[in-house]
DRENTORKOL-3810 file (N, C-alpha, C; in nm, 4 decimals):
REM DRENTORKOL-3810
@n.u->1.7359; n.v->-2.0124; n.w->3.4528; ca.u->1.7302; ca.v->-1.8797; ca.w->3.4275; c.u->1.7269; c.v->-1.7959; c.w->3.3131
@n.u->1.8279; n.v->-1.8706; n.w->3.2001; ca.u->1.7929; ca.v->-1.8100; ca.w->3.0568; c.u->1.6790; c.v->-1.8261; c.w->3.0048
@n.u->1.6111; n.v->-1.9442; n.w->3.0269; ca.u->1.4846; ca.v->-1.9849; ca.w->2.9625; c.u->1.4042; c.v->-1.8551; c.w->3.0271
@n.u->1.3931; n.v->-1.8169; n.w->3.1327; ca.u->1.2923; ca.v->-1.7091; ca.w->3.1971; c.u->1.3335; c.v->-1.5835; c.w->3.1323
@n.u->1.4586; n.v->-1.5602; n.w->3.0811; ca.u->1.4867; ca.v->-1.4191; ca.w->3.0299; c.u->1.4333; c.v->-1.4423; c.w->2.8878
@n.u->1.4469; n.v->-1.5462; n.w->2.8295; ca.u->1.4052; ca.v->-1.5464; ca.w->2.7011; c.u->1.2636; c.v->-1.5405; c.w->2.6961
@n.u->1.1969; n.v->-1.6220; n.w->2.7962; ca.u->1.0599; ca.v->-1.5690; ca.w->2.7710; c.u->0.9807; c.v->-1.4354; c.w->2.8293
@n.u->1.0470; n.v->-1.3571; n.w->2.9196; ca.u->1.0384; ca.v->-1.2668; ca.w->2.9344; c.u->1.0776; c.v->-1.1669; c.w->2.8060
@n.u->1.1528; n.v->-1.1880; n.w->2.7177; ca.u->1.1969; ca.v->-1.0902; ca.w->2.6191; c.u->1.0758; c.v->-1.1420; c.w->2.5211
@n.u->1.0504; n.v->-1.2758; n.w->2.5072; ca.u->0.9619; ca.v->-1.2840; ca.w->2.3996; c.u->0.7977; c.v->-1.2220; c.w->2.4295
@n.u->0.7892; n.v->-1.2186; n.w->2.5435; ca.u->0.6931; ca.v->-1.1503; ca.w->2.5974; c.u->0.6702; c.v->-0.9926; c.w->2.5717
@n.u->0.7740; n.v->-0.9325; n.w->2.6340; ca.u->0.8244; ca.v->-0.7934; ca.w->2.5774; c.u->0.7863; c.v->-0.7802; c.w->2.4313
@n.u->0.8244; n.v->-0.8297; n.w->2.3727; ca.u->0.8257; ca.v->-0.8473; ca.w->2.2069; c.u->0.6842; c.v->-0.8484; c.w->2.1483
@n.u->0.6055; n.v->-0.9262; n.w->2.2175; ca.u->0.4630; ca.v->-0.9689; ca.w->2.1867; c.u->0.3746; c.v->-0.8386; c.w->2.2295
@n.u->0.3982; n.v->-0.8022; n.w->2.3400; ca.u->0.3546; ca.v->-0.6919; ca.w->2.3828; c.u->0.3503; c.v->-0.5646; c.w->2.3294
@n.u->0.4897; n.v->-0.5322; n.w->2.2867; ca.u->0.5194; ca.v->-0.4303; ca.w->2.1760; c.u->0.4506; c.v->-0.4274; c.w->2.0493
@n.u->0.4135; n.v->-0.5324; n.w->1.9894; ca.u->0.3823; ca.v->-0.5785; ca.w->1.8871; c.u->0.2068; c.v->-0.5618; c.w->1.8853
@n.u->0.1434; n.v->-0.5925; n.w->1.9915; ca.u->0.0031; ca.v->-0.5936; ca.w->2.0337; c.u->-0.0357; c.v->-0.4514; c.w->2.0150
@n.u->0.0547; n.v->-0.3805; n.w->2.0941; ca.u->0.0124; ca.v->-0.2056; ca.w->2.0915; c.u->0.0079; c.v->-0.1239; c.w->1.9537
@n.u->0.0587; n.v->-0.2128; n.w->1.8665; ca.u->0.0627; ca.v->-0.1061; ca.w->1.7245; c.u->-0.0927; c.v->-0.1747; c.w->1.6624
@n.u->-0.1805; n.v->-0.1066; n.w->1.6647; ca.u->-0.3025; ca.v->-0.1218; ca.w->1.6150; c.u->-0.2742; c.v->-0.1141; c.w->1.4373
@n.u->-0.3370; n.v->-0.1929; n.w->1.3944; ca.u->-0.3315; ca.v->-0.1509; ca.w->1.2232; c.u->-0.4350; c.v->-0.0571; c.w->1.2123
@n.u->-0.4012; n.v->0.0510; n.w->1.0946; ca.u->-0.4933; ca.v->0.1246; ca.w->1.0340; c.u->-0.5295; c.v->0.0626; c.w->0.9285
@n.u->-0.6558; n.v->0.0739; n.w->0.9195; ca.u->-0.7292; ca.v->-0.0046; ca.w->0.7854; c.u->-0.8050; c.v->0.1175; c.w->0.6906
@n.u->-0.7783; n.v->0.1007; n.w->0.5570; ca.u->-0.8625; ca.v->0.2038; ca.w->0.4652; c.u->-0.9513; c.v->0.1231; c.w->0.4188
@n.u->-1.0634; n.v->0.1702; n.w->0.3441; ca.u->-1.1605; ca.v->0.1239; ca.w->0.2684; c.u->-1.1838; c.v->0.2013; c.w->0.1538
@n.u->-1.2430; n.v->0.1311; n.w->0.0361; ca.u->-1.2510; ca.v->0.2087; ca.w->-0.0873; c.u->-1.4026; c.v->0.2634; c.w->-0.0680
@n.u->-1.3790; n.v->0.3741; n.w->-0.1231; ca.u->-1.4819; ca.v->0.4719; ca.w->-0.1349; c.u->-1.5417; c.v->0.4738; c.w->-0.2754
@n.u->-1.6643; n.v->0.4088; n.w->-0.3080; ca.u->-1.6755; ca.v->0.4172; ca.w->-0.4386; c.u->-1.7922; c.v->0.4904; c.w->-0.4916
@n.u->-1.7696; n.v->0.5520; n.w->-0.6187; ca.u->-1.8572; ca.v->0.6387; ca.w->-0.6719; c.u->-1.9518; c.v->0.5680; c.w->-0.7492
@n.u->-2.0851; n.v->0.6259; n.w->-0.7479; ca.u->-2.1985; ca.v->0.5712; ca.w->-0.7983; c.u->-2.1887; c.v->0.4722; c.w->-0.9197
@n.u->-2.0989; n.v->0.5072; n.w->-1.0244; ca.u->-2.0990; ca.v->0.4236; ca.w->-1.1286; c.u->-1.9598; c.v->0.3240; c.w->-1.1355
@n.u->-1.9062; n.v->0.3032; n.w->-1.0053; ca.u->-1.7933; ca.v->0.2166; ca.w->-1.0181; c.u->-1.8448; c.v->0.0826; c.w->-0.9546
@n.u->-1.7645; n.v->-0.0185; n.w->-0.9868; ca.u->-1.7821; ca.v->-0.1649; ca.w->-0.9253; c.u->-1.6457; c.v->-0.2143; c.w->-0.9158
@n.u->-1.6380; n.v->-0.3044; n.w->-0.8041; ca.u->-1.5210; ca.v->-0.3651; ca.w->-0.8022; c.u->-1.4792; c.v->-0.4778; c.w->-0.8707
@n.u->-1.3661; n.v->-0.4934; n.w->-0.9045; ca.u->-1.3108; ca.v->-0.6253; ca.w->-1.0030; c.u->-1.2232; c.v->-0.7175; c.w->-0.8671
@n.u->-1.2083; n.v->-0.8173; n.w->-0.8909; ca.u->-1.1252; ca.v->-0.9435; ca.w->-0.8166; c.u->-1.0028; c.v->-0.8765; c.w->-0.7675
@n.u->-0.9467; n.v->-0.7608; n.w->-0.8856; ca.u->-0.8043; ca.v->-0.7174; ca.w->-0.8390; c.u->-0.7771; c.v->-0.5996; c.w->-0.7567
@n.u->-0.9152; n.v->-0.5389; n.w->-0.7141; ca.u->-0.9131; ca.v->-0.4168; ca.w->-0.6494; c.u->-0.9337; c.v->-0.4702; c.w->-0.5155
@n.u->-0.8585; n.v->-0.4325; n.w->-0.4296; ca.u->-0.8983; ca.v->-0.4737; ca.w->-0.2712; c.u->-1.0215; c.v->-0.3774; c.w->-0.2126
@n.u->-1.1025; n.v->-0.4277; n.w->-0.1357; ca.u->-1.1828; ca.v->-0.4011; ca.w->-0.0492; c.u->-1.1407; c.v->-0.2945; c.w->0.0548
@n.u->-1.0736; n.v->-0.3752; n.w->0.1157; ca.u->-0.9549; ca.v->-0.2940; ca.w->0.2401; c.u->-0.8360; c.v->-0.2808; c.w->0.2302
@n.u->-0.7729; n.v->-0.2338; n.w->0.2873; ca.u->-0.6114; ca.v->-0.2063; ca.w->0.3112; c.u->-0.5778; c.v->-0.2044; c.w->0.4576
@n.u->-0.5316; n.v->-0.2746; n.w->0.5038; ca.u->-0.4614; ca.v->-0.2649; ca.w->0.6449; c.u->-0.3154; c.v->-0.2970; c.w->0.6849
@n.u->-0.2495; n.v->-0.2073; n.w->0.7544; ca.u->-0.1144; ca.v->-0.2071; ca.w->0.7737; c.u->-0.0825; c.v->-0.1697; c.w->0.9039
@n.u->0.0422; n.v->-0.2348; n.w->0.9596; ca.u->0.0722; ca.v->-0.1989; ca.w->1.0826; c.u->0.1829; c.v->-0.0734; c.w->1.1015
@n.u->0.2909; n.v->-0.1027; n.w->0.9789; ca.u->0.4036; ca.v->-0.0252; ca.w->0.9776; c.u->0.4440; c.v->0.0013; c.w->0.8246
@n.u->0.5215; n.v->0.1319; n.w->0.8481; ca.u->0.5692; ca.v->0.1616; ca.w->0.6681; c.u->0.7305; c.v->0.2254; c.w->0.7372
@n.u->0.8166; n.v->0.1585; n.w->0.6937; ca.u->0.9419; ca.v->0.2605; ca.w->0.7008; c.u->1.0206; c.v->0.2431; c.w->0.5353
@n.u->1.0904; n.v->0.3419; n.w->0.5371; ca.u->1.1779; ca.v->0.3786; ca.w->0.4179; c.u->1.3300; c.v->0.3609; c.w->0.4003
@n.u->1.3733; n.v->0.2901; n.w->0.3169; ca.u->1.5317; ca.v->0.2534; ca.w->0.3253; c.u->1.5734; c.v->0.3712; c.w->0.2633
@n.u->1.6542; n.v->0.4532; n.w->0.3327; ca.u->1.7461; ca.v->0.5728; ca.w->0.2435; c.u->1.8264; c.v->0.5302; c.w->0.1422
@n.u->1.8471; n.v->0.5715; n.w->0.0428; ca.u->1.9166; ca.v->0.5745; ca.w->-0.0761; c.u->1.8888; c.v->0.4392; c.w->-0.1792
@n.u->1.7646; n.v->0.3900; n.w->-0.1337; ca.u->1.7119; ca.v->0.3117; ca.w->-0.2179; c.u->1.5610; c.v->0.3198; c.w->-0.2554
@n.u->1.5075; n.v->0.2376; n.w->-0.3600; ca.u->1.3720; ca.v->0.2605; ca.w->-0.3835; c.u->1.2717; c.v->0.1753; c.w->-0.2792
@n.u->1.3334; n.v->0.0766; n.w->-0.2032; ca.u->1.2581; ca.v->0.0063; ca.w->-0.1190; c.u->1.1766; c.v->0.0651; c.w->-0.0112
@n.u->1.0708; n.v->-0.0105; n.w->0.0401; ca.u->1.0002; ca.v->0.0262; ca.w->0.1364; c.u->0.9726; c.v->-0.0832; c.w->0.2051
@n.u->0.9370; n.v->-0.0619; n.w->0.3473; ca.u->0.9201; ca.v->-0.1958; ca.w->0.4362; c.u->0.7832; c.v->-0.1412; c.w->0.4876
@n.u->0.7003; n.v->-0.2468; n.w->0.4387; ca.u->0.5442; ca.v->-0.2447; ca.w->0.5056; c.u->0.4988; c.v->-0.3543; c.w->0.5411
@n.u->0.4764; n.v->-0.3659; n.w->0.6836; ca.u->0.4367; ca.v->-0.4718; ca.w->0.7759; c.u->0.2624; c.v->-0.4603; c.w->0.7812
@n.u->0.1843; n.v->-0.5587; n.w->0.7218; ca.u->0.0766; ca.v->-0.5840; ca.w->0.7171; c.u->0.0374; c.v->-0.7347; c.w->0.7208
@n.u->-0.0121; n.v->-0.7423; n.w->0.8587; ca.u->-0.0579; ca.v->-0.9253; ca.w->0.8959; c.u->-0.1573; c.v->-0.9662; c.w->0.7874
@n.u->-0.2763; n.v->-0.8399; n.w->0.7716; ca.u->-0.4006; ca.v->-0.8662; ca.w->0.7117; c.u->-0.3684; c.v->-0.8799; c.w->0.5724
@n.u->-0.2817; n.v->-0.8081; n.w->0.4863; ca.u->-0.2870; ca.v->-0.7616; ca.w->0.3539; c.u->-0.1494; c.v->-0.7736; c.w->0.3048
@n.u->-0.0433; n.v->-0.9027; n.w->0.3253; ca.u->0.0882; ca.v->-0.8705; ca.w->0.3109; c.u->0.0783; c.v->-0.9040; c.w->0.1458
@n.u->0.0305; n.v->-0.9461; n.w->0.0848; ca.u->0.0587; ca.v->-0.9728; ca.w->-0.0783; c.u->0.0114; c.v->-0.8153; c.w->-0.1341
@n.u->-0.0415; n.v->-0.7496; n.w->-0.0857; ca.u->-0.0700; ca.v->-0.6212; ca.w->-0.1319; c.u->0.0978; c.v->-0.5378; c.w->-0.1762
@n.u->0.1393; n.v->-0.5529; n.w->-0.0563; ca.u->0.2688; ca.v->-0.4756; ca.w->-0.0386; c.u->0.4140; c.v->-0.5518; c.w->-0.0844
@n.u->0.4102; n.v->-0.6807; n.w->-0.1245; ca.u->0.5147; ca.v->-0.7396; ca.w->-0.1313; c.u->0.6111; c.v->-0.6831; c.w->-0.2366
@n.u->0.5603; n.v->-0.6168; n.w->-0.3332; ca.u->0.6562; ca.v->-0.5398; ca.w->-0.4376; c.u->0.6272; c.v->-0.4068; c.w->-0.4415
@n.u->0.6062; n.v->-0.3411; n.w->-0.3263; ca.u->0.5864; ca.v->-0.2087; ca.w->-0.2850; c.u->0.7486; c.v->-0.1298; c.w->-0.3420
@n.u->0.7436; n.v->-0.0281; n.w->-0.4051; ca.u->0.8596; ca.v->0.0507; ca.w->-0.4557; c.u->0.8388; c.v->0.1695; c.w->-0.4126
@n.u->0.9371; n.v->0.2491; n.w->-0.3741; ca.u->0.9391; ca.v->0.4086; ca.w->-0.3794; c.u->0.9638; c.v->0.4640; c.w->-0.5023
@n.u->0.8684; n.v->0.5181; n.w->-0.5407; ca.u->0.8514; ca.v->0.6113; ca.w->-0.6705; c.u->0.8748; c.v->0.7510; c.w->-0.6561
@n.u->0.8630; n.v->0.7840; n.w->-0.5188; ca.u->0.9019; ca.v->0.9408; ca.w->-0.5168; c.u->0.9148; c.v->0.9950; c.w->-0.3683
@n.u->1.0342; n.v->1.0625; n.w->-0.3482; ca.u->1.0932; ca.v->1.1150; ca.w->-0.2044; c.u->1.1597; c.v->1.2624; c.w->-0.2099
@n.u->1.0594; n.v->1.3445; n.w->-0.1458; ca.u->1.0937; ca.v->1.4791; ca.w->-0.1753; c.u->1.0924; c.v->1.5489; c.w->-0.0289
@n.u->1.1489; n.v->1.6587; n.w->-0.0467; ca.u->1.1272; ca.v->1.7185; ca.w->0.0890; c.u->0.9969; c.v->1.7870; c.w->0.1034
@n.u->0.9558; n.v->1.7551; n.w->0.2512; ca.u->0.7794; ca.v->1.8285; ca.w->0.2710; c.u->0.8150; c.v->1.9440; c.w->0.3768
@n.u->0.7176; n.v->1.9825; n.w->0.4381; ca.u->0.7104; ca.v->2.0988; ca.w->0.5306; c.u->0.7762; c.v->2.0330; c.w->0.6770
@n.u->0.8256; n.v->2.1258; n.w->0.7289; ca.u->0.8740; ca.v->2.0753; ca.w->0.8653; c.u->0.9723; c.v->1.9832; c.w->0.8770
@n.u->1.0804; n.v->1.9839; n.w->0.7412; ca.u->1.2119; ca.v->1.8946; ca.w->0.8003; c.u->1.1316; c.v->1.7342; c.w->0.7409
@n.u->1.0340; n.v->1.7277; n.w->0.6968; ca.u->0.9456; ca.v->1.6002; ca.w->0.6904; c.u->0.9902; c.v->1.5471; c.w->0.5110
@n.u->0.9556; n.v->1.4381; n.w->0.5033; ca.u->0.9999; ca.v->1.4008; ca.w->0.3467; c.u->0.8352; c.v->1.3470; c.w->0.2747
@n.u->0.8106; n.v->1.3884; n.w->0.1902; ca.u->0.6977; ca.v->1.3270; ca.w->0.1145; c.u->0.7292; c.v->1.2094; c.w->0.0240
@n.u->0.6557; n.v->1.0962; n.w->0.0288; ca.u->0.7070; ca.v->0.9893; ca.w->-0.0363; c.u->0.5704; c.v->0.9208; c.w->-0.1158
@n.u->0.5976; n.v->0.8487; n.w->-0.2288; ca.u->0.5002; ca.v->0.7625; ca.w->-0.2984; c.u->0.5619; c.v->0.6489; c.w->-0.3101
@n.u->0.4719; n.v->0.5206; n.w->-0.2836; ca.u->0.5063; ca.v->0.3975; ca.w->-0.3195; c.u->0.4124; c.v->0.3405; c.w->-0.4167
@n.u->0.4786; n.v->0.2470; n.w->-0.5118; ca.u->0.3669; ca.v->0.2075; ca.w->-0.6188; c.u->0.3885; c.v->0.0392; c.w->-0.5979
@n.u->0.2854; n.v->-0.0446; n.w->-0.6059; ca.u->0.2765; ca.v->-0.1945; ca.w->-0.6268; c.u->0.2073; c.v->-0.2349; c.w->-0.7276
@n.u->0.2480; n.v->-0.3315; n.w->-0.7914; ca.u->0.1336; ca.v->-0.3794; ca.w->-0.8887; c.u->0.0639; c.v->-0.4854; c.w->-0.8602
@n.u->-0.0377; n.v->-0.5032; n.w->-0.8508; ca.u->-0.1366; ca.v->-0.5945; ca.w->-0.7840; c.u->-0.1939; c.v->-0.6914; c.w->-0.8729
@n.u->-0.2197; n.v->-0.6250; n.w->-1.0189; ca.u->-0.2555; ca.v->-0.7597; ca.w->-1.0965; c.u->-0.1997; c.v->-0.6493; c.w->-1.2441
@n.u->-0.1481; n.v->-0.7697; n.w->-1.3492; ca.u->-0.1113; ca.v->-0.7212; ca.w->-1.4536; c.u->-0.1242; c.v->-0.8292; c.w->-1.5588
@n.u->-0.2213; n.v->-0.8210; n.w->-1.6908; ca.u->-0.1844; ca.v->-0.9159; ca.w->-1.7748; c.u->-0.1800; c.v->-0.8295; c.w->-1.9178
@n.u->-0.1010; n.v->-0.8955; n.w->-2.0031; ca.u->-0.1229; ca.v->-0.8363; ca.w->-2.1369; c.u->-0.1271; c.v->-0.9955; c.w->-2.2296
@n.u->-0.1476; n.v->-0.9580; n.w->-2.3589; ca.u->-0.2289; ca.v->-1.0754; ca.w->-2.4465; c.u->-0.1767; c.v->-1.0065; c.w->-2.5910
@n.u->-0.0729; n.v->-1.0798; n.w->-2.6208; ca.u->-0.0129; ca.v->-1.0584; ca.w->-2.8002; c.u->-0.1343; c.v->-1.0951; c.w->-2.8813
@n.u->-0.2405; n.v->-1.1269; n.w->-2.8645; ca.u->-0.3665; ca.v->-1.1811; ca.w->-2.9447; c.u->-0.4753; c.v->-1.0362; c.w->-2.9312
@n.u->-0.4450; n.v->-0.9446; n.w->-2.8663; ca.u->-0.5297; ca.v->-0.8271; ca.w->-2.8829; c.u->-0.6822; c.v->-0.8448; c.w->-2.7913
@n.u->-0.6545; n.v->-0.9323; n.w->-2.7002; ca.u->-0.7706; ca.v->-0.9289; ca.w->-2.6110; c.u->-0.7754; c.v->-0.8654; c.w->-2.4954
@n.u->-0.8676; n.v->-0.8733; n.w->-2.4080; ca.u->-0.8524; ca.v->-0.7788; ca.w->-2.2784; c.u->-0.7278; c.v->-0.7523; c.w->-2.1817
@n.u->-0.6817; n.v->-0.6309; n.w->-2.1846; ca.u->-0.5606; ca.v->-0.6281; ca.w->-2.1278; c.u->-0.5785; c.v->-0.5290; c.w->-1.9878
@n.u->-0.5343; n.v->-0.5465; n.w->-1.8749; ca.u->-0.5798; ca.v->-0.4943; ca.w->-1.7180; c.u->-0.4781; c.v->-0.4897; c.w->-1.6554
@n.u->-0.4094; n.v->-0.3747; n.w->-1.5993; ca.u->-0.3457; ca.v->-0.3284; ca.w->-1.5201; c.u->-0.3794; c.v->-0.2389; c.w->-1.4106
@n.u->-0.3538; n.v->-0.3330; n.w->-1.2714; ca.u->-0.3996; ca.v->-0.2667; ca.w->-1.1498; c.u->-0.2897; c.v->-0.2227; c.w->-1.0791
@n.u->-0.2444; n.v->-0.0946; n.w->-1.0295; ca.u->-0.1650; ca.v->-0.0599; ca.w->-0.9062; c.u->-0.2174; c.v->0.0205; c.w->-0.7952
@n.u->-0.1538; n.v->-0.0279; n.w->-0.6710; ca.u->-0.1456; ca.v->0.0355; ca.w->-0.5520; c.u->-0.0472; c.v->0.1568; c.w->-0.5822
@n.u->-0.1176; n.v->0.2652; n.w->-0.5136; ca.u->-0.0074; ca.v->0.3737; ca.w->-0.4854; c.u->-0.0549; c.v->0.4344; c.w->-0.3352
@n.u->0.0479; n.v->0.4375; n.w->-0.2636; ca.u->0.0317; ca.v->0.4719; ca.w->-0.1244; c.u->0.1211; c.v->0.6069; c.w->-0.1247
@n.u->0.0887; n.v->0.7042; n.w->-0.0458; ca.u->0.1565; ca.v->0.8282; ca.w->-0.0403; c.u->0.1387; c.v->0.8978; c.w->0.1073
@n.u->0.2382; n.v->0.9349; n.w->0.1430; ca.u->0.2376; ca.v->1.0343; ca.w->0.3000; c.u->0.3446; c.v->1.0754; c.w->0.3364
@n.u->0.3958; n.v->1.1037; n.w->0.4693; ca.u->0.4956; ca.v->1.1768; ca.w->0.4922; c.u->0.5923; c.v->1.1028; c.w->0.6062
@n.u->0.7171; n.v->1.1092; n.w->0.6140; ca.u->0.8189; ca.v->1.0668; ca.w->0.6771; c.u->0.8566; c.v->1.1911; c.w->0.7572
@n.u->0.8309; n.v->1.1885; n.w->0.9037; ca.u->0.8617; ca.v->1.2986; ca.w->0.9914; c.u->1.0200; c.v->1.3213; c.w->1.0194
@n.u->1.0803; n.v->1.3850; n.w->1.0841; ca.u->1.2179; ca.v->1.4414; ca.w->1.0891; c.u->1.2738; c.v->1.3157; c.w->1.1689
@n.u->1.2077; n.v->1.2397; n.w->1.2491; ca.u->1.2580; ca.v->1.1330; ca.w->1.3020; c.u->1.2331; c.v->1.0243; c.w->1.2419
@n.u->1.2177; n.v->1.0080; n.w->1.0969; ca.u->1.1920; ca.v->0.9131; ca.w->1.0270; c.u->1.0688; c.v->0.8003; c.w->1.0430
@n.u->0.9554; n.v->0.8868; n.w->1.0789; ca.u->0.8527; ca.v->0.7979; ca.w->1.1348; c.u->0.7515; c.v->0.8273; c.w->1.0393
@n.u->0.6697; n.v->0.7268; n.w->0.9963; ca.u->0.5400; ca.v->0.7337; ca.w->0.8976; c.u->0.4283; c.v->0.7107; c.w->0.9870
@n.u->0.3376; n.v->0.8128; n.w->0.9866; ca.u->0.2127; ca.v->0.7883; ca.w->1.0667; c.u->0.1130; c.v->0.7418; c.w->1.0079
@n.u->0.1198; n.v->0.5920; n.w->1.0037; ca.u->-0.0181; ca.v->0.4974; ca.w->0.9385; c.u->-0.1169; c.v->0.5535; c.w->0.9304
@n.u->-0.1952; n.v->0.6205; n.w->1.0338; ca.u->-0.3163; ca.v->0.6831; ca.w->1.0107; c.u->-0.3398; c.v->0.8007; c.w->0.8774
@n.u->-0.2252; n.v->0.8460; n.w->0.8513; ca.u->-0.2096; ca.v->0.9579; ca.w->0.7836; c.u->-0.1801; c.v->0.9642; c.w->0.6307
@n.u->-0.2054; n.v->0.8209; n.w->0.5716; ca.u->-0.1497; ca.v->0.7804; ca.w->0.4371; c.u->-0.2566; c.v->0.8012; c.w->0.3531
@n.u->-0.2360; n.v->0.8184; n.w->0.2070; ca.u->-0.3237; ca.v->0.8212; ca.w->0.1424; c.u->-0.3108; c.v->0.6926; c.w->0.0178
@n.u->-0.4297; n.v->0.6162; n.w->0.0004; ca.u->-0.4213; ca.v->0.5064; ca.w->-0.0950; c.u->-0.5430; c.v->0.5403; c.w->-0.2084
@n.u->-0.4388; n.v->0.5156; n.w->-0.3062; ca.u->-0.5439; ca.v->0.4859; ca.w->-0.4371; c.u->-0.5176; c.v->0.3827; c.w->-0.5381
@n.u->-0.6107; n.v->0.3016; n.w->-0.6002; ca.u->-0.5723; ca.v->0.1790; ca.w->-0.6567; c.u->-0.6429; c.v->0.2347; c.w->-0.8184
@n.u->-0.5398; n.v->0.2284; n.w->-0.8865; ca.u->-0.5502; ca.v->0.2692; ca.w->-1.0357; c.u->-0.5697; c.v->0.1589; c.w->-1.1540
@n.u->-0.7059; n.v->0.1218; n.w->-1.2006; ca.u->-0.6976; ca.v->0.0142; ca.w->-1.3138; c.u->-0.7241; c.v->0.0897; c.w->-1.4209
@n.u->-0.6385; n.v->0.0212; n.w->-1.4700; ca.u->-0.6395; ca.v->0.0694; ca.w->-1.6720; c.u->-0.6437; c.v->-0.0734; c.w->-1.7371
@n.u->-0.7743; n.v->-0.0552; n.w->-1.8283; ca.u->-0.7895; ca.v->-0.1814; ca.w->-1.8992; c.u->-0.8539; c.v->-0.1660; c.w->-2.0290
@n.u->-0.8609; n.v->-0.2493; n.w->-2.1139; ca.u->-0.8908; ca.v->-0.2336; ca.w->-2.2745; c.u->-0.9845; c.v->-0.3325; c.w->-2.2827
@n.u->-1.0667; n.v->-0.3021; n.w->-2.3660; ca.u->-1.1917; ca.v->-0.4112; ca.w->-2.4143; c.u->-1.1425; c.v->-0.4737; c.w->-2.5419
@n.u->-1.0914; n.v->-0.5766; n.w->-2.5392; ca.u->-1.0842; ca.v->-0.6961; ca.w->-2.6395; c.u->-1.0154; c.v->-0.6187; c.w->-2.7841
@n.u->-0.9667; n.v->-0.5405; n.w->-2.7687; ca.u->-0.8746; ca.v->-0.4327; ca.w->-2.8804; c.u->-0.7387; c.v->-0.3993; c.w->-2.8438
@n.u->-0.6777; n.v->-0.3917; n.w->-2.9758; ca.u->-0.5569; ca.v->-0.3480; ca.w->-2.9765; c.u->-0.5643; c.v->-0.1952; c.w->-2.9963
@n.u->-0.6615; n.v->-0.1589; n.w->-3.0495; ca.u->-0.6524; ca.v->-0.0189; ca.w->-3.1264; c.u->-0.7469; c.v->0.0745; c.w->-3.0146
@n.u->-0.8310; n.v->-0.0011; n.w->-2.9443; ca.u->-0.9452; ca.v->0.0585; ca.w->-2.8590; c.u->-0.8680; c.v->0.1419; c.w->-2.7419
@n.u->-0.9827; n.v->0.2211; n.w->-2.6984; ca.u->-0.9258; ca.v->0.3636; ca.w->-2.6174; c.u->-0.8725; c.v->0.2334; c.w->-2.4817
@n.u->-0.7730; n.v->0.3035; n.w->-2.3797; ca.u->-0.7448; ca.v->0.2597; ca.w->-2.2688; c.u->-0.8554; c.v->0.3246; c.w->-2.1497
@n.u->-0.8875; n.v->0.2551; n.w->-2.0775; ca.u->-1.0053; ca.v->0.3057; ca.w->-1.9839; c.u->-0.9404; c.v->0.2966; c.w->-1.8329
@n.u->-0.9460; n.v->0.4139; n.w->-1.7635; ca.u->-0.8865; ca.v->0.4172; ca.w->-1.6402; c.u->-1.0129; c.v->0.4412; c.w->-1.5475
@n.u->-0.9738; n.v->0.3662; n.w->-1.4077; ca.u->-1.0693; ca.v->0.3930; ca.w->-1.3148; c.u->-0.9882; c.v->0.4072; c.w->-1.1982
@n.u->-1.0144; n.v->0.5134; n.w->-1.1281; ca.u->-0.9167; ca.v->0.5317; ca.w->-1.0118; c.u->-0.9984; c.v->0.4995; c.w->-0.8848
@n.u->-0.9742; n.v->0.4027; n.w->-0.7693; ca.u->-1.0043; ca.v->0.3801; ca.w->-0.6675; c.u->-0.9795; c.v->0.4663; c.w->-0.5286
@n.u->-1.0298; n.v->0.5444; n.w->-0.4305; ca.u->-0.9971; ca.v->0.6317; ca.w->-0.3296; c.u->-1.0279; c.v->0.5466; c.w->-0.2225
@n.u->-0.9211; n.v->0.5413; n.w->-0.1094; ca.u->-0.9459; ca.v->0.4538; ca.w->-0.0014; c.u->-0.9449; c.v->0.5791; c.w->0.1192
@n.u->-1.0418; n.v->0.5608; n.w->0.2168; ca.u->-1.0713; ca.v->0.6421; ca.w->0.3426; c.u->-1.0182; c.v->0.5588; c.w->0.4643
@n.u->-0.9449; n.v->0.6008; n.w->0.5525; ca.u->-0.9351; ca.v->0.5816; ca.w->0.6844; c.u->-1.0680; c.v->0.5269; c.w->0.7528
@n.u->-1.0681; n.v->0.3815; n.w->0.8265; ca.u->-1.1391; ca.v->0.3464; ca.w->0.8659; c.u->-1.1788; c.v->0.3822; c.w->1.0099
@n.u->-1.2947; n.v->0.4595; n.w->1.0441; ca.u->-1.3174; ca.v->0.5007; ca.w->1.1984; c.u->-1.3218; c.v->0.3658; c.w->1.3073
END
């Protein structure tokens, strides 16, 4: 009997998980942009939850867990209709070199709203990846490329 109850509970949890379709966002490139290996083509996730009083965020992503492992909440403010606007940032790639060769910094930024019931609608998020880099020079200009993502249909 205990085995049947455990199996039934496992089945219900699997069904509940299966009903959460992931939201996937695809990069939209401008004519002069090209991707590097540090910039993801697609970002998929199943859920986002914010921890109160902390900078932490819990992001569930079966397809891209490595993108969100270091996600930190960097902004949390009152929004419309008792919601809260938030922004989270994760470092995807970072290299520094004391010999003044190429330096690259790639960050994922996610923003959206948490409603009054503390639910984040994953299909209504905004994603950008910001890549800052230099070309083999300590004194050269820092170049910035911003990649914008759109919800996949």
